[in-house]
C-alpha positions in Angstrom: 0.0 0.0 0.0 1.4 3.4 -1.0 -0.1 5.4 1.8 1.3 8.3 3.7 3.4 7.7 6.8 2.1 8.8 10.2 4.3 11.9 10.2 3.2 12.8 6.7 -0.5 12.5 7.8 0.2 14.6 11.0 2.0 17.3 8.9 -0.9 17.4 6.4 -3.4 17.8 9.3 -1.2 20.5 10.9 -1.2 22.4 7.6 -5.0 22.2 7.4 -5.3 23.4 10.9 -3.1 26.4 10.3 -5.0 27.2 7.1 -8.3 27.0 9.0 -6.9 29.3 11.7 -5.8 31.9 9.1 -9.2 31.7 7.4 -10.9 32.2 10.8 -8.7 35.2 11.4 -9.5 36.7 8.0 -13.2 36.1 8.6 -13.1 37.8 12.1 -11.2 40.8 10.6 -13.7 41.1 7.8 -16.7 40.8 10.3 -15.1 43.6 12.5 -14.6 45.7 9.5 -18.2 45.3 8.4 -19.5 46.0 11.9 -17.5 49.2 12.0 -18.9 50.1 8.5 -22.5 49.3 9.7 -22.0 51.6 12.8 -20.6 54.3 10.5 -23.5 54.0 8.1 -26.1 54.0 10.9 -24.6 57.3 12.2 -24.7 58.7 8.7 -28.3 57.6 8.2 -29.2 59.2 11.5 -27.7 62.5 10.4 -29.4 62.3 7.0 -32.7 61.6 8.6 -32.3 64.6 11.0 -31.4 66.9 8.0 -34.4 65.6 6.0 -36.6 66.5 9.0 -35.1 69.9 9.3 -35.5 70.5 5.6 -39.1 69.4 5.6 -39.9 71.8 8.5 -38.1 74.6 6.6 -40.1 73.9 3.5 -43.4 73.9 5.4 -42.4 77.3 6.9 -41.5 78.7 3.4 -44.8 77.4 1.9 -46.7 79.0 4.7 -44.9 82.2 4.3 -45.5 82.1 0.5 -49.3 81.5 1.1 -49.4 84.5 3.5 -47.6 86.7 1.0 -49.9 85.5 -1.8 -52.9 86.5 0.3 -51.4 89.9 1.0 -50.6 90.5 -2.7 -54.1 89.5 -3.7 -55.6 91.9 -1.1 -53.4 94.7 -2.3 -54.4 94.1 -5.9 -58.1 94.1 -4.9 -57.5 97.4 -3.1 -55.8 98.8 -6.1 -58.6 97.7 -8.5 -61.1 99.5 -6.3 -59.1 102.7 -6.3 -58.0 102.6 -10.0 -60.5 100.8 -12.3 -58.1 100.8 -15.2 -55.9 98.4 -13.3 -58.8 96.0 -13.0 -59.3 96.0 -16.7 -55.6 95.4 -17.3 -55.6 92.5 -14.9 -58.6 90.8 -16.7 -56.8 90.7 -20.0 
């Protein structure tokens, strides 16, 4: 039988164990790296969501301000049309 000797089998097993250990180290390093990246992305997401909320609130304020200004302009135009009838005709064209 042309099998491996006991020392050869042991050496082969030892090589496999060391390769497995190296693989486990790489997997642990990759896991740690991914966990750090997840933490970073969660912080970034939180910041982006806060910014989104701030922008939405600002947009609501601006829309309210626009509506208020529109009402004021319409009221001024109504007042002008009462005082100056020619303006009313021009606005209807």
